[in-house]
N, C-alpha and C positions, 0 to 999 in steps of 0.2 A: 503492501500500499504505499504511496507516494505522500509527502507530507503536503498539506497545503497551507500557506500564509496569506494574510491580509496583504494587498499592494497599497503601497503609500500612494503612488500616482493617481490623479483626477484630473478630470475633464471641467471645462469652466461651466458647462451645463449641468455637472451632478457632483458640487462639491462635498457634498455631506454624504455622498454614498460609499457603500464599503464596496472597492472594488477587490476583487476574489482569484487569483489565478494561481496556477502551479507554483513549488517555488521556485523552477527554474524560470518561471517569466517566459513562457514561449507564447508565442499569439499574441492577439491583441488582448487589451483589458474587457473585462464582462463585469458589470454590474446589475443588481436588482435594487430598487430602494429599500423593499421589506422582505422579509422570509417567506411570504406566501404571494409576492406578487408574480404572475404568470409569466412575463415578458422581463427581458434585460436588454442593457445598454450593451454597445460593442463600440469601441474606440480603438485607435493605435498611435503609439510616442510620436512619428509620424506626423498625423493630423488630427490633435485631438479635438478638434470642433467639427469633425465628419463624424458622427453619430449614428449608428444603424441600429434599430430596434428588432431583435428579433427574439423568438418564444422560450420559454421556460425560465426557471428562477434560478439564479446565481448569487449564492450569499455566503457569507463566510461565518462558518460555524465551528466554535470552538468544540475540542473534545471534551467530553462528560469526563470531571473530575472525580474522585470517591471523597465521600465523607470526611477522610483523614487527612487528606491532601486541600479539601476546602477547607478543614478547622484550622490547620497550619499555615494555609496561605492567609488567614484574618487575623492568627495571632502572633505571626513571627514577627511581625515588625515591633511588636508589645513586648517583646523580649529584650527589646534594646531600650524601646520606649519607657517602661514600666518600672525601670531601675533609675532613670531620669527626674520620672515624675517624684518617686521615692525621695529622692534626694533633695530634690526641690522641698519637697513636703517636710523634709525631717529641718533642713539646713538654711531655708529659707521661709516659707511661708506657706498654709494651706493655700489661700489664695494664688499663689503663684503654681502649683503645681495644679488647680484646676484649669486656670487658663491657658497653662501648657498644654493639659490634656483635650480643652475645649479646641485650640487650635489644630492638634494634630489631627481631630476628629473632622474638622472643617476643611483640612487642606486634603486630606484622604478622600474626600467626596468624589464621585465617579457620575450621581444622578440627580438632578433637579427634584428639590423638594419643595412643594408649597402648601400655605395653608389658607385658605381663603375666609375671610372676614366680613361678610357683607360685599362692600363695594370694594374693599381693599383685601389684598393679598399680601403676604410675607413670606418671602423664601430664600433659599440656597440654591445654585447651579455654579455648573464650571464656567471658566469663561471662553467666550469662543477664541476659536484658532487667529480670526483675523482681529482680535482686540490685541493692541501695543503690550507687550509685557510689563507690568507692573509689579512691585512688591506691596505697595499699600496706595490706596485712593479712593475719592470721593467724590460721585458724581450724582448729577442729577436724572432721573428716569424722567422722560418724556411721553407725552402722547403725540405722536407722528415725530417729522423730523426737520430740521430746519432751526432759524432763531427762533420764528414764533411758536414753536411747539408749547404747548399746556404744560407745565410741570406736575407727574403725576408721584413721585414721590423720591426717596433718595437711595441710593447704591454705596454699598463699601465694599472694594474690592480689596482682597487679602490673597497675595498671591496668586493661585490659579484659579480662584470661587473668589463668587459675588454674593454678599449677602444683602437682601434688597426688602422694603416695604413699599408700596406703591396700591395708588388705584387703579383698577382693572379700565375702568372708562370716566373721562368726565362727568360730572355731578349732570348736566344737561341730559347725558346720553342714558342715564342710567335707567331708567324706566322702558327705554326701548329696548334696551339689554337686555332686561329681566325676560320682557317679553319673549324676544327671540330664543332667549335661553330656555322658557319654560315650553315654547312649542318643539324643542328640539327635543327634550327629554321626552314630552309625550310622543313624537313619531319614533324617538328608539324603543318607549316602553310598547307601542304599538306594532314595532316590527318583532319583536321579542314575542309577544303572544299570539 
C-alpha cells in the first residue's frame, strides 16, 4: 500500500481545499471541497488557472489512530508543560500557572469554538493563513469592509489564535436576521421529518 500525504500546492480557485496526491506527486493535483462531494477539481503546476472538473471524490484521509496513540498525542505535550506549570505555581504564584495553562490551551486550538448570546457571539478561532504574522494584536471586528464599515466588536490576536466578541448583524438588521434563521430552521426540521 502506497502512503498518501496532503499536498500543499493550491490553485487560485481553491485556496481552502485539501489537495491530495500520492506521495511521489506524479500527475496533476486533485481536490474535492468536502469528503462527500461527488466531483473533484484537477489542475497542474504548469497552469494552475486551468481547472478541470472530474467525477469522483478526492479527499485526504488521515489513518485511524488507536486509542493509545490518540491519548499519547493529547497528553504528550503536557509531559513537558505540566512540570513548567507546577514550577510556576510553586515558585511564582498560582495565577501565573493558570495564565500559562490557559495560554497553552488557546495556542493549541485547531478548530473554531463559538458561544452565541442573542445578537452577540464570542469565540476563539485560528488565524487565517493570509493574515500577517503577529505575536499579539488588538483589532476591531466590523460588518463589511472599508473605512465606512460599522464596528461589530473586538478581536484579540494571540499568536496563531484570535479571541473575539462581536455582534452577528447590525441592530437594524437583527429582526430580519431572526426571521431568516427561523425560516431556515423550519425548513431543516421539515426536511428531517
